[in-house]
C-alpha positions in Angstrom: 35.9 -18.0 -1.9 34.3 -17.6 1.5 34.1 -20.5 3.8 30.6 -21.5 4.8 29.1 -24.0 7.2 25.9 -25.7 6.4 23.5 -27.4 8.8 21.2 -30.0 7.3 18.4 -32.0 8.9 17.9 -35.1 6.7 14.4 -35.9 5.6 13.0 -32.8 7.4 9.4 -33.2 6.0 9.4 -36.8 7.3 10.7 -35.7 10.8 8.0 -33.0 11.0 5.3 -35.3 9.9 6.5 -38.0 12.3 6.6 -35.6 15.3 3.2 -34.2 14.5 1.7 -37.7 14.1 3.5 -39.1 17.2 5.0 -42.1 15.4 8.1 -44.0 16.4 11.6 -43.3 15.0 11.8 -46.7 13.2 8.4 -46.4 11.5 8.4 -46.5 7.7 7.0 -43.1 6.6 6.3 -41.4 3.3 5.2 -37.8 2.9 3.1 -37.2 -0.1 1.9 -34.2 -2.1 -0.4 -34.5 -5.1 -0.4 -38.3 -4.6 3.4 -38.6 -5.1 6.1 -39.2 -2.5 8.2 -36.1 -1.8 10.2 -37.5 1.1 10.5 -40.9 2.9 12.3 -42.2 6.0 15.2 -44.6 6.0 13.1 -47.6 7.0 10.8 -46.9 4.0 13.8 -46.6 1.7 14.9 -50.0 2.9 11.7 -51.4 1.5 12.2 -49.8 -1.9 10.2 -46.6 -1.5 11.7 -43.7 -3.4 10.9 -40.1 -4.1 8.6 -39.5 -7.0 6.7 -42.7 -6.6 3.0 -42.7 -6.7 1.3 -43.4 -3.4 -0.1 -46.8 -4.5 3.2 -47.9 -5.8 5.0 -47.0 -2.6 2.4 -48.9 -0.6 3.0 -51.9 -2.8 6.7 -51.9 -1.9 5.9 -51.4 1.8 2.3 -52.4 3.0 2.9 -51.1 6.5 4.0 -47.7 5.1 2.6 -44.7 7.0 1.5 -42.2 4.4 1.3 -38.6 5.8 0.4 -35.3 4.0 3.0 -32.6 3.8 2.6 -29.6 6.1 4.9 -26.8 5.0 3.7 -24.5 7.7 4.6 -27.0 10.4 8.0 -27.5 8.7 8.8 -23.8 9.0 7.4 -23.6 12.6 9.4 -26.5 13.9 12.6 -25.4 12.3 12.5 -22.1 14.1 13.8 -23.4 17.4 16.8 -24.9 15.5 17.5 -21.6 13.9 17.2 -19.8 17.2 19.7 -22.3 18.7 22.1 -21.6 15.9 21.7 -17.8 16.1 22.5 -18.0 19.9 26.0 -19.2 18.8 26.6 -17.6 15.4 24.3 -14.7 14.4 23.6 -14.2 10.7 21.9 -17.5 9.9 20.6 -17.9 6.3 17.6 -20.2 5.9 17.7 -21.9 2.5 14.6 -23.8 3.3 13.1 -25.5 6.4 15.7 -28.1 7.3 18.7 -26.4 5.7 20.6 -23.4 7.0 24.0 -21.8 6.3 26.4 -19.6 8.3 29.4 -17.6 7.3 32.6 -18.9 8.9 34.6 -15.7 9.3 33.1 -14.5 12.5 32.4 -17.8 14.3 36.0 -19.1 13.7 37.5 -16.0 15.3 35.2 -16.4 18.4 35.6 -20.2 18.8 39.2 -20.4 17.8 38.9 -22.3 14.5 36.6 -24.5 12.5 36.8 -27.4 14.9 35.6 -25.2 17.7 32.6 -24.0 15.6 31.7 -27.6 14.8 31.7 -28.6 18.4 29.7 -25.6 19.5 27.0 -26.0 16.9 26.8 -29.8 17.5 26.2 -29.2 21.2 23.8 -26.3 20.5 21.4 -28.3 18.3 21.8 -31.8 19.9 18.8 -33.0 21.8 16.4 -30.3 20.8 12.8 -31.6 21.4 11.6 -30.5 18.0 14.1 -32.9 16.3 12.4 -35.9 17.8 15.7 -37.8 17.9 16.5 -37.1 14.3 20.1 -36.6 13.1 21.6 -33.2 12.2 24.6 -33.2 9.7 27.1 -30.3 9.5 29.5 -29.7 6.6 32.1 -27.0 5.8 33.4 -26.0 2.4 34.1 -23.1 0.1 30.9 -21.7 -1.4 27.2 -22.3 -0.6 26.7 -25.2 -3.0 29.8 -27.1 -1.9 28.9 -26.5 1.8 25.4 -28.0 1.2 26.8 -31.1 -0.4 29.4 -31.4 2.4 26.6 -31.2 4.9 24.7 -34.0 3.1 27.7 -36.2 3.6 28.8 -34.9 7.0 32.3 -33.9 5.9 34.7 -30.9 6.2 36.3 -30.0 2.9 39.7 -28.4 3.1 40.1 -24.8 1.9 40.5 -24.7 -1.9 39.3 -28.3 -2.2 35.7 -27.7 -3.2 36.3 -28.3 -7.0 37.9 -31.7 -6.4 35.2 -32.6 -3.8 32.4 -31.9 -6.3 34.1 -33.4 -9.4 33.0 -37.0 -8.9 29.4 -36.2 -7.8 26.7 -37.1 -10.4 25.2 -34.3 -12.5 21.8 -34.9 -10.9 23.3 -33.2 -7.8 22.5 -29.8 -9.3 18.8 -30.7 -9.1 17.9 -33.8 -7.0 14.2 -33.6 -8.1 15.3 -34.3 -11.7 12.7 -31.8 -13.1 15.2 -29.4 -14.6 15.4 -29.6 -18.4 19.1 -28.6 -18.1 19.9 -31.9 -16.3 18.1 -34.0 -18.9 20.0 -32.1 -21.7 23.4 -32.6 -20.0 22.7 -36.3 -19.6 21.8 -36.7 -23.3 25.0 -34.9 -24.2 27.0 -37.5 -22.3 27.9 -35.3 -19.3 27.5 -37.5 -16.2 29.5 -35.8 -13.4 29.9 -32.2 -12.1 33.6 -32.4 -13.0 32.9 -33.0 -16.6 30.4 -30.1 -16.7 32.9 -27.8 -14.9 35.6 -28.6 -17.5 33.6 -26.9 -20.2 34.6 -23.3 -21.2 32.4 -20.8 -19.3 31.8 -18.7 -22.4 30.5 -21.7 -24.4 28.3 -22.7 -21.5 26.7 -19.3 -21.3 26.2 -19.2 -25.1 24.6 -22.6 -25.2 22.6 -22.9 -21.9 22.0 -19.2 -21.0 22.3 -17.6 -17.5 20.8 -20.6 -15.7 23.3 -22.9 -17.2 26.2 -20.5 -16.4 25.1 -20.4 -12.8 24.9 -24.2 -12.6 28.4 -24.3 -14.2 29.8 -22.1 -11.5 28.2 -24.3 -8.8 29.6 -27.5 -10.4 33.1 -26.0 -10.4 32.8 -24.9 -6.8 33.3 -21.2 -7.6 29.9 -19.8 -6.6 31.0 -16.9 -4.5 27.5 -15.9 -3.2 27.9 -14.8 0.4 25.6 -15.9 3.2 22.7 -13.5 3.5 21.7 -14.0 7.2 18.4 -12.8 8.5 18.5 -9.8 10.7 16.4 -9.7 13.9 13.6 -7.2 14.0 14.6 -3.8 15.4 12.9 -3.0 18.7 11.9 0.7 18.8 10.0 0.6 22.0 11.6 2.6 24.9 11.0 2.3 28.6 11.8 4.5 31.5 11.5 3.3 35.1 11.3 5.7 38.1 12.8 4.9 41.5 11.3 6.2 43.6 7.9 6.7 41.9 6.9 10.3 40.9 3.6 11.9 41.4 4.1 15.3 39.6 3.4 15.6 35.9 6.2 18.2 35.2 8.8 15.9 36.9 7.8 12.9 34.9 7.7 14.9 31.6 11.2 16.4 32.4 12.6 12.9 33.1 11.0 11.5 30.0 12.8 13.9 27.6 15.7 11.5 27.2 13.5 8.5 26.1 11.5 10.8 23.8 14.6 11.9 22.0 15.8 8.3 21.9 12.4 7.2 20.5 12.5 9.7 17.7 16.2 9.3 17.0 16.1 5.5 16.7 13.3 5.7 14.2 15.1 8.4 12.2 18.2 6.3 12.0 16.2 3.7 10.1 14.6 6.2 7.8 11.3 6.2 9.7 9.1 8.6 11.6 6.2 7.9 14.0 2.7 8.9 13.0 0.9 7.0 15.8 2.4 6.0 19.2 1.1 4.1 22.2 1.9 5.6 25.5 1.8 3.3 28.6 2.2 4.5 32.2 2.1 2.4 35.3 1.9 3.1 39.0 3.5 1.4 41.9 0.2 -0.3 42.8 -0.3 -1.8 39.4 -2.7 0.8 37.9 -2.1 1.5 34.2 -3.1 4.0 31.6 -2.7 3.1 27.9 -3.6 5.5 25.0 -2.8 5.7 21.4 -1.9 9.2 20.0 -2.2 9.8 16.3 -0.7 12.8 14.5 -1.6 14.3 11.2 2.1 14.7 10.4 4.9 13.0 12.3 5.7 13.2 16.0 8.7 15.1 17.0 10.4 15.1 20.4 8.3 18.0 21.6 5.1 16.3 20.3 5.9 13.1 22.2 6.6 15.1 25.5 3.4 17.0 25.1 1.4 13.8 24.8 3.2 12.4 27.9 2.3 15.5 29.8 -1.3 15.6 28.6 -2.0 11.9 29.3 -0.5 12.1 32.8 -2.4 15.3 33.6 -5.7 13.6 32.7 -4.7 10.4 34.6 -3.2 11.9 37.8 -5.8 14.6 38.2 -8.9 12.8 36.8 -11.6 10.8 38.6 -9.8 7.5 38.2 -6.4 8.8 39.5 -3.9 6.1 40.6 -3.4 5.4 44.3 0.4 5.7 44.0 3.0 7.5 42.0 4.1 6.7 38.4 6.9 4.1 38.3 7.2 3.4 34.5 6.6 5.1 31.2 6.8 3.2 27.9 6.6 4.4 24.3 5.8 2.1 21.4 5.4 3.0 17.7 2.1 1.8 16.3 2.4 3.3 12.8 5.5 4.5 11.1 6.0 6.3 7.8 9.2 7.1 5.8 11.0 10.1 7.0 10.1 12.3 4.0 6.4 11.4 3.9 5.4 14.5 5.8 7.6 17.5 5.1 6.7 20.8 6.8 7.0 24.1 5.0 10.5 25.8 5.2 9.1 29.2 6.3 6.0 28.0 8.1 2.5 28.7 6.7 -0.8 26.9 6.8 0.9 23.8 8.3 1.7 25.7 11.5 -2.0 26.5 11.9 -2.9 22.9 11.5 -0.2 21.9 14.0 -1.7 24.3 16.6 -5.2 22.9 15.9 -4.0 19.3 16.3 -2.3 20.1 19.6 -5.4 22.0 21.0 -7.8 19.1 20.0 -5.5 16.5 21.5 -5.3 18.5 24.8 -9.1 18.9 25.0 -9.5 15.2 24.4 -7.1 14.4 27.2 -9.0 16.6 29.7 -12.5 15.6 28.7 -12.2 12.0 27.6 -11.4 10.0 24.5 -14.8 10.4 22.9 -15.0 14.2 23.5 -13.5 15.2 20.2 -14.9 13.5 17.1 -14.0 13.8 13.4 -16.2 12.7 10.4 -15.2 9.7 8.2 -16.8 9.1 4.8 -18.5 5.7 4.9 -20.5 3.6 2.5 -24.3 3.7 2.4 -27.4 4.8 0.6 -28.6 7.7 2.9 -26.5 10.7 3.9 -26.7 9.6 7.5 -25.2 6.3 6.6 -22.4 7.9 4.6 -21.1 9.9 7.5 -19.6 8.3 10.7 -17.9 10.1 13.6 -14.8 8.6 15.2 -12.8 9.8 18.2 -9.9 12.2 17.3 -6.7 10.2 16.8 -8.3 6.9 15.9 -7.7 5.4 12.5 -10.2 7.0 10.1 -11.1 3.7 8.4 -14.6 3.3 6.9 -16.7 0.4 8.1 -18.3 0.0 4.7 -16.4 0.9 1.5 -17.6 4.2 0.0 -16.2 3.0 -3.4 -18.9 0.4 -3.8 -21.8 1.2 -6.2 -24.5 1.2 -3.5 -27.6 0.9 -5.8 -30.3 3.3 -4.7 -27.9 5.8 -3.2 -29.0 9.4 -3.1 -27.6 11.1 -6.2 -25.4 14.3 -6.0 -25.5 17.0 -4.8 -25.4 15.8 -1.2 -27.3 17.8 1.4 -25.1 20.1 3.5 -26.9 19.7 6.9 -27.7 16.4 8.5 -30.3 16.3 11.3 -29.5 13.8 14.1 -32.0 12.7 15.1 -34.3 13.5 12.1 -37.1 16.0 12.9 -40.8 15.3 12.3 -42.4 17.0 9.3 -45.8 17.5 7.7 -46.2 16.7 4.0 -49.8 17.6 3.0 -51.7 17.5 -0.3 -54.0 20.2 -1.6 -56.7 19.1 0.8 -54.4 19.4 3.8 -54.3 15.7 4.3 -51.0 13.7 4.8 -49.5 12.6 1.5 -49.8 8.8 1.2 -47.4 6.5 -0.6 -48.8 3.1 -1.6 -47.1 -0.2 -1.2 -46.1 -0.1 -4.9 -44.3 3.3 -4.3 -46.9 5.4 -6.0 -48.1 8.8 -4.7 -51.8 9.4 -5.5 -51.9 13.0 -4.4 -48.7 15.1 -4.8 -47.4 17.2 -2.0 -48.7 20.8 -1.9 -47.8 22.0 1.6 -44.7 21.3 3.8 -43.9 22.2 7.4 -41.1 21.1 9.7 -42.4 20.2 13.1 -45.2 22.5 14.3 -44.3 25.4 12.1 -46.7 27.0 9.7 -47.0 25.1 6.5 -45.6 26.7 3.3 -46.6 26.0 -0.2 -44.4 23.5 -2.1 -42.7 25.1 -5.2 -41.3 21.8 -6.6 -40.6 18.2 -5.5 -39.0 15.1 -6.7 -39.6 11.4 -5.9 -40.8 9.3 -4.3 -37.8 6.8 -4.3 -38.5 3.6 -2.4 -35.8 2.2 -0.1 -36.2 -1.4 0.9 -33.2 -2.5 2.9 -32.3 -5.7 4.8 -35.8 -7.1 4.3 -34.6 -10.5 5.6 -33.9 -9.1 9.1 -36.7 -8.1 11.5 -34.3 -6.0 13.6 -32.6 -4.0 10.9 -35.2 -4.0 8.1 -36.0 -0.5 6.7 -38.8 0.3 4.1 -39.4 3.9 3.4 -39.5 6.4 0.6 -37.4 9.5 0.0 -38.5 12.8 -1.5 -36.8 16.1 -2.2 -39.0 19.2 -1.5 -38.5 22.8 -2.2 -40.8 25.4 -0.6 -41.8 28.8 -1.8 -39.0 30.4 0.2 -36.3 28.5 -1.7 -35.4 26.1 1.0 -34.8 22.5 0.0 -35.3 19.4 2.2 -34.7 15.7 2.1 -37.7 13.9 3.7 -38.5 10.3 4.3 -41.8 8.7 4.9 -43.4 5.3 5.6 -45.4 3.4 3.0 -48.7 3.0 4.9 -52.2 4.4 5.1 -51.1 6.6 8.0 -47.6 7.8 6.9 -45.0 9.2 9.2 -42.8 11.9 7.6 -39.5 13.3 8.9 -36.8 15.6 7.7 -33.4 13.9 7.4 -31.3 16.6 5.8 -31.4 20.2 4.5 -29.9 21.5 1.3 -28.2 24.9 1.9 
């Protein structure tokens, strides 16, 4: 059995509620959830208030009782400084719940020279923390997690091997203080009142009668639960920084010096089974100027890719119109988006992936020289018109749609979609047989069908076929963004197809939005 030390803050929900409300230490307080008391202070217990009471009943026992709602988020937030103080002395703290934590004894006893040294160090570390608000903290040591928790509740140290005897006289309700477990009720009806009486039952019979939950409770009652402490691990910091002394003003010198941190950046991620798909590169000058840019890669960034981006960004910064007034003194690499190592696997003997890689490198370099918005890539967006369904974003930015293209979008132009979008749309002439503009009424009707079509000032050609009109009435509640037009598809005698839109008025205005190729 492994020795464990448990740190318990009695009535932690009450302590948090009292600190948040700014009440005195001796104030009778009850914390309620769903109109029932879930925790109460010692002065409230002196007036007869107990857990599980209804709110009105508790106030009947103590008229001056301060009833406060439970805030689980505040309990976790205020317990964090306590855990940080414990981790500063003994890393590997396991948080059972806010107000209760456990630490394995093997490492701390070697460092502090025994269990007594660990107790004194932890007591000094958590004593006087402002978040405790003067509340007590109890520490207990025993074999196993359950026995250590019970020792902490009583503030005792159980000798090695003495956990079964320590637990034997405790009431059976110790397994579940809330009393909501059906196992506890069944054991009481069977005449089992103490943990020792329950632990004396044969383990095989307990498993057969009460199942896995009963078998685990039986191991706890006997002090033989050998579950080790599962301490939380601090988050790994993958960012790397390189400082230059003196500052450098040549791109090739900075890139050569940055090779070491680029290799460290990629190696640290790989050692945790990760690869970087998007990184943030920060560079600072001696006078405080700074350049920050995020670089995204279609695959994963290798050491060469990272160095290339360092070189490209510094070339654009040191030789651009907003060049710094001093040399570069710091370069910092931060991973923005990581993927599992095998998510992007290149071909063994090369192939199309190499061409894509060269294209990515060329576009990234052009973007560095001409600006972030100089290279754009289309993203499929949601909308009813072809122009709304396509959006251009700068190369390397997250291709996330603003409006979901998976939504139904009633009134959307049906397939096939046009191949050429005109931005901005070009004016057009849609004429009837009498060479007058085709009019669409307010009800979406077309009294005279289109007979002639021309784009701009070109010669009008005869219309071979047409479809529509389809009214579009969008955002009618907004004067700034309201749009009320009709769409038509027109095919001229030369076989060219167009998507045209027009206004519903006595003097219509027609324009070509897209071309079918």
